[in-house]
N, C-alpha and C positions, 0 to 999 in steps of 0.2 A: 390735537395740538394745535395752535393757530400758528398760522406761518409768519405772524408779526413779530419781533424780536422782542423780548423784554428790554425796559427801559437799560436796566444795570450791565446786560448783554453788551449792547450799544455803546454803553461807555466804558466798557470793558476793552470792546474792540479801540476805542479812539485812542483809548492811553495805552495800549500796545502799539497802535503804529506811531505814535507820538515818540513814544520811549525807543523805537528802531531809528527815526529818524535823526532823535535828538544823538545817540549812541556813536554814530558813525563808524567806518572801518577802522577795526582792532581795538575797539575799546570794549570792554568787560564792563559788564553790567552787572552789579550786587544782586542776588534775588530778593525781590521784598521781604522782610521780615514778618511772620504771621504772628497774632497775639499769642502769650500760652493759652494753654486751658486751663479752666479755673480747679484748681487741685494740682496742678502740674508742677515739676520743679526742674531746673535745667540737672543735667546729670553732673556731679561733681567730678573733679577730677582724680584723679588716683595714682597715688604712686607705684611701678613696676620696678622689678629686678631680676636679673639673671646673672650668673656665676658663670665666668669663664673658666671652663675644667682642661685640663690635659688629659688627651685622647685616649692616654695607656698611662692614668694615674699610679704614682708609687703610693706605698700604705700610709706615708707622712703628707701627701697631698688629699689620699682620700678620708684619713683622718680630720684633715681642718675642713674640706668640704663639707662636710656631716656637722661639724661645729657652728661652721658660718651661717650655712644654710638654715640650722634652727635659730639660730639669732637673728640672722636676718627675716625669714617666716614672721617671727613674732615681732620685731620691729613695725615692720611694714604693716603686718595689721591691726599694730597698733596706734600709727599715723591715719588708717583708713576708716578706721573706724571713727577715730576724734577727729580728722579734721578733712578738708577736701582740698588739700594740697597735692599737687601733681607731679611728676618728674620720674623721668626712668633712668634707672640707677645700673651701671655694670660692674659687678665688683669681680676684685680680681684676690686670690692668694699669691702672695709676695713673699717669700720668707726672709727678705733684706730688711722690709720696713719694721723699725723696730716695736710700733707698737700696733695704728689703725691709722688712714687715713682719709679725707672726704673732701673732693673739690666740685665749684660750682659746674663744671661739666659733668657731673654725676658719677663720676669714677669713683668708688670705696675700693679701698686696698687695707687686707689685711695681713700682718708680720703672722711670724712664725709661733707668738707667745699666745699658747691658748688662754690664758687670763683674760685676754682682749676678747675673743670668740664669743662677745654675750649679747644678750638683746641690750642691754645700758650704752655699750660700746656701739652699737649698731643702729639705735636711736641716734646719738651723738653725732655720730657721720652722716646718715641721713641729714639732721639738720645744715652742717656743711654744705651739703649739694644744694639745698634748699638756700642757703645763702650767707648763714650765721659763721660770721668771720671771713667770708671770701666774695662778698659783692661789694658794688656801689653803694647799696643802700645800706648795708652795716657800717662802711666808713660815714656815710653823712650820719647815721641816727645813731650809731652807739662809738662814735670815733672819741667821745669826749671821756670816757670812763663810765659814764650812765644813757642808759638808752631812754631816747627821748620821746621814742614813738609813743601816741595816746594809747593806743590800742593794749598793746602788750604791757604798757604801766599799769593801765586800770586794772589787766586780769592779773597782774602781780599783788596790788593793793585789797583785793577782792578774796586774795588766798590768803593773804600774811599781815592784812593790814594798813590804813590808811598812808603810813610813813615809809611803807615799802618800794623799793624799787630795784630795778635789772643793772646790777654793776658789769661792765663789759672791758675788756682788755686778754690781749694774745689772743686774738680773736674767739675769745669765748664768753660766755654769760654766765650768772649765778646771782639768784639761789637757780634751782630747776635746769643747769645745763647739764647738766648729769655726765659731770668732768670726771670723775672719779668713780671707781669702782663702789666706794664708801657711801655716797649721794642715792643709791639705789633702792628705791620701793617702787609698789604697783602706785602708789597715789603720785609720788613724785614723777613717774613716767608719764604721765597720764597730761601732769602740768606742765612737762616739758613738751608735749608735743602740743597742747593748746597755746601755750606762749609763743612756741616756734611760729603755728600759724597764726599768731595776733599780730609777729613783729612782720611778718607777711604782708599781710594786710596793711601795716603801718609804712610800706614801702621798700623792706628790705629786701 
C-alpha cells in the first residue's frame, strides 16, 4: 500500500477540520445525511398501544380488558397495515365514561358499555388521537362543515364519485367516520383508515 494519501482522504480530512473549526464550543453538528440505497425505503411509523391494568383486576375489569384488547389489536393492526401513521396510545378502562373517547395526547378511554368495545369504536377513537376533531389542523381544514384538504377529498371521490365530499361537524367526519356501529363493514373500516391517513397528509 502506498504511503501517499488518496486525494479523497485528504479532502475528507480538510472538510472534517473545517467543520470542527466552524462549530465552536457547545454547538452540536448534525451528522451528514447519506443517500438511501436503491431499493430501500425509510421505515414507516407505526401505532403502538398499551392498556393500563389494575394489579388485581375484578371480574368486571378482566372482562373489559379482554374485549378492549381484542378490539384494539384488530384496529391497530388495520391502521398499521393500511397507513404509515405513528402514535403511542395509552388505553384505560373507566366505567364512568358513557361510551368511549380519544384525545390528541394519545389517551383512549372505554366506559363499561360492552357494545362500544369493538374494532369500530377503537378505529374511531384512534382517529381522534391522530387529530380528527382534536387538532388545530382539524379546525382549519374541517371547520367549515366540509373537509377542504385535497388528498382526503380526492380519496373520497375515488371511493364515491366526483361529487363526493367529506362532511365535518362535532369533531367527526362522514362518510367513513365510523361514528356508529351500523356504519361498520370491512370496506368501510379500510376506507376510514385511508381517509384518516390522507387527512394527516393534508395537515390534520
